[in-house]
Structure formats: C-alpha cells, structure tokens
C-alpha positions in Angstrom: -93.2 100.7 72.0 -91.1 97.6 71.2 -87.5 97.6 72.6 -84.6 95.2 72.4 -81.2 94.9 74.1 -78.3 95.6 71.7 -74.5 95.5 72.1 -72.7 98.7 71.0 -69.2 98.9 69.4 -67.3 99.1 72.7 -69.0 95.9 74.0 -71.4 97.6 76.3 -75.2 97.2 76.2 -77.9 99.6 75.1 -81.6 99.5 74.3 -83.0 100.1 70.8 -86.5 101.5 70.3 -87.5 99.5 67.3 -90.4 101.6 66.1 -88.2 104.7 66.1 -84.9 103.0 65.1 -83.4 105.0 68.0 -80.9 103.8 70.6 -80.6 104.9 74.3 -76.9 105.3 73.7 -74.4 105.7 70.8 -74.1 102.6 68.7 -70.4 103.4 68.6 -70.1 102.7 72.3 -72.4 103.4 75.2 -69.7 103.5 78.0 -67.4 105.5 75.8 -70.1 108.1 75.1 -71.0 108.4 78.8 -67.4 109.0 79.8 -66.7 111.5 77.1 -69.9 113.6 77.1 -71.1 113.4 80.7 -68.1 112.6 82.9 -65.1 114.3 81.2 -66.9 117.3 79.7 -69.6 117.5 82.4 -68.6 116.3 85.9 -64.8 116.7 85.6 -65.2 120.1 83.9 -67.5 121.3 86.7 -65.0 120.1 89.3 -62.1 121.8 87.5 -64.0 125.2 87.4 -65.2 124.8 91.0 -62.2 123.4 92.8 -63.3 124.4 96.3 -66.8 123.0 96.2 -67.5 119.7 97.9 -71.1 119.2 96.9 -72.8 118.9 93.5 -76.4 118.5 92.5 -76.9 116.7 89.2 -80.0 116.4 87.1 -80.2 113.7 84.4 -82.8 114.2 81.6 -83.4 110.6 80.7 -82.4 108.1 83.5 -82.9 105.3 81.1 -80.6 102.3 81.7 -78.9 104.0 84.6 -75.5 104.0 82.9 -74.8 107.7 83.4 -75.9 107.5 87.0 -73.9 104.3 87.7 -70.6 105.7 86.1 -71.1 108.9 88.0 -71.5 106.9 91.2 -68.3 104.9 90.5 -66.3 108.0 89.7 -67.4 110.1 92.6 -66.7 107.3 95.1 -63.0 108.1 94.5 -63.6 111.8 95.2 -64.2 114.0 98.2 -67.5 115.1 96.7 -71.1 114.9 98.0 -73.5 114.1 95.2 -77.2 114.7 95.0 -78.4 113.0 91.8 -81.8 113.3 90.3 -82.8 111.2 87.4 -86.0 112.0 85.5 -87.7 109.2 83.5 -91.2 108.8 82.3 -90.9 105.3 81.0 -88.6 103.2 83.2 -86.8 100.2 81.9 -88.1 96.8 83.1 -86.5 94.4 85.6 -86.0 92.0 82.7 -84.2 94.6 80.7 -82.0 95.6 83.6 -80.9 92.0 84.1 -79.6 91.9 80.5 -77.4 95.0 80.7 -73.7 94.2 81.0 -72.4 97.4 82.6 -71.2 95.9 85.8 -68.9 93.4 83.9 -67.8 95.8 81.3 -66.8 98.4 83.9 -65.2 95.7 86.2 -67.5 96.9 88.9 -68.5 93.7 90.5 -68.2 95.1 94.0 -70.8 97.7 93.1 -73.3 95.4 91.3 -75.7 95.7 94.3 -75.7 99.5 93.8 -76.5 99.3 90.1 -79.4 97.0 90.8 -80.6 99.1 93.7 -80.6 102.2 91.4 -83.4 100.5 89.4 -85.2 98.9 92.4 -85.6 101.8 94.8 -88.8 103.7 95.0 -89.6 106.9 93.1 -89.9 110.4 94.4 -87.7 109.7 97.5 -84.0 110.2 98.4 -81.9 107.0 98.7 -78.3 107.0 100.0 -76.1 104.7 97.8 -72.6 104.2 99.1 -70.4 107.0 100.3 -71.5 110.5 99.5 -74.1 109.6 96.8 -77.8 110.2 97.1 -80.2 109.2 94.3 -83.7 110.5 93.7 -85.7 109.2 90.8 -88.6 111.3 89.5 -91.2 109.7 87.2 -92.0 112.8 85.1 -92.3 113.8 81.5 -89.5 116.3 80.9 -91.9 119.0 80.1 -93.2 118.7 83.7 -90.0 119.8 85.3 -90.4 122.9 87.4 -87.1 123.1 89.4 -85.6 126.6 90.0 -81.9 127.3 90.8 -81.5 123.7 92.0 -78.7 122.0 90.0 -75.1 122.6 89.3 -74.9 120.2 86.3 -77.4 118.7 83.9 -76.8 115.6 81.8 -79.2 116.2 78.9 -79.6 112.7 77.4 -83.0 112.8 75.8 -83.8 110.9 72.6 -82.6 112.8 69.5 -84.4 115.6 67.8 -85.2 113.4 64.8 -87.8 111.5 67.0 -88.6 113.9 69.8 -88.1 117.4 68.4 -90.1 119.0 71.2 -87.4 118.2 73.7 -84.8 120.3 71.9 -86.6 123.6 71.7 -86.1 127.0 73.3 -89.0 126.2 75.7 -87.3 123.1 77.0 -83.9 124.7 77.3 -85.5 127.6 79.2 -86.7 125.0 81.7 -83.1 123.7 82.0 -81.8 127.3 82.3 -84.1 128.0 85.2 -83.3 124.7 86.9 -79.6 125.5 87.0 -77.8 127.6 89.5 -75.8 130.5 88.2 -72.6 129.2 86.5 -74.3 125.8 86.2 -73.6 123.8 83.1 -75.5 121.5 80.8 -73.8 118.9 78.5 -75.3 116.8 75.7 -74.2 114.6 72.9 -76.2 116.7 70.4 -74.5 119.3 68.2 -77.2 120.4 65.7 -77.3 124.1 64.8 -80.9 124.3 65.8 -80.2 122.9 69.2 -77.4 125.4 69.8 -79.7 128.2 68.7 -82.4 127.1 71.1 -79.8 127.1 73.9 -78.7 130.6 73.0 -82.3 131.9 72.8 -82.9 130.4 76.3 -79.9 132.5 77.7 -77.1 130.0 77.7 -73.5 130.5 76.6 -72.5 127.6 74.4 -69.4 125.7 73.3 -68.9 123.2 70.6 -66.5 120.5 71.7 -65.1 117.4 70.1 -67.7 114.6 70.2 -67.5 111.0 71.4 -66.5 108.2 69.0 -68.8 108.4 65.9 -69.7 112.1 66.4 -67.7 115.1 65.3 -69.0 117.5 67.9 -71.1 117.8 71.1 -72.4 120.8 73.0 -71.8 122.3 76.5 -73.9 125.2 77.7 -73.3 127.5 80.7 -75.7 129.6 82.6 -74.0 133.0 83.1 -73.6 134.6 86.6 
C-alpha cells in the first residue's frame, strides 16, 4: 500500500495511506492528538486514579510511527514510574520513513534522539530497556491475534479508523482488549462513534465521552470494572 510523509497542522509529521486516504495521526496535529488522547486522558488519568502505584504496563494498538511510545517515554522519564510498554504492529514503518519524521525536533528532544531511533531499530518479540524505568517490547502481530489476559493497566487504542478497518472496532475486538486489561484498567482512543461506544459496552466496559483533540468534538475512554 502506498504511503507518504505529510506535515500536520501543528507542524509534526505523520504518514498518509494513499489508497485509503487515511492518516496515521490527526491532520489537525499529530503531537497535539497524542498529548490530548493518550497522555492526558490516558497516562495522566491512570496515574491520578492510582497515586500509590509505581509500575504501569501499557499496550499500544498500532505502534506505527512510534510517536505515542516516544512521548510516553519522554513524559515518564520525569516521573517515579516503571513502564513496561508493548507496541503491536503488523506493518512496521521503514527506516527511510523513520528518517523523515520530525518528532525529535518538534518536541525539542534532541537529547533523546537515539532513543527514538532505537525504538524502531530494536528487535521484535524481546524486551529492551530504554533510558530510566522504560522497557519496550515490540510485537509483530495482527491485532486480531492478541491473546493477552489480565496483563495491562492502560491501552492506547490507535488503530486506523472504522471507515477503513471496521473489523477493528467491533465487540469481538474490544472483548480482546477487555480481557487483556487488569481490573480497573483503562482504554483510550481518539474515536467517538456511537457504534464504537456500543461495542465497548457490549464487551463489558464502562465508557465516558470526553472532549476530543483539536479537530474532533469527542473521544472515548473505557474502564474495565473491578
């Protein structure tokens, strides 16, 4: 499938799938979207509701360009928090594409450039320690192949939209996510369609509609009950 590097409205890079006319991130701002959806309403929310916990296990559905993982790394280096991060991706971005992404400069993260590059270069299916308190595992799987049970505190659900991959936004998929989470674990996503929320509810989640990132009115957060 043909892909090209684009620049989103906040100046940060993304990748466009030309055949689908679908982007890896919001065209209104890739970095803005990551901070709003996954960091503030995901990671920070989890920390606020679990103030005594010093370890977190995160699953990302769609490692893609590595932006969510890299920003999570940057933010958690400032915290007393041990992070186990697993990114699932069936179709990794190429070395050539990684070289064209401008996240290091846009985030003023020159001191961590080697970490960003290493995230893409390290081997799959193994744990890799990156900096202080951050371990990355990349799994080359189709999302439908995930079989984890009670393993994660937080899921970043960043799959392509339901308009191009409807099978990833069904009760069946969200049941997999429900099973993968620990009790009281949360899932955050940029999506807010009524059909997505209903699929989450059918899988057993409690759901919240929250204000969306720039360019989107709403987003969803789902919690696995105790």
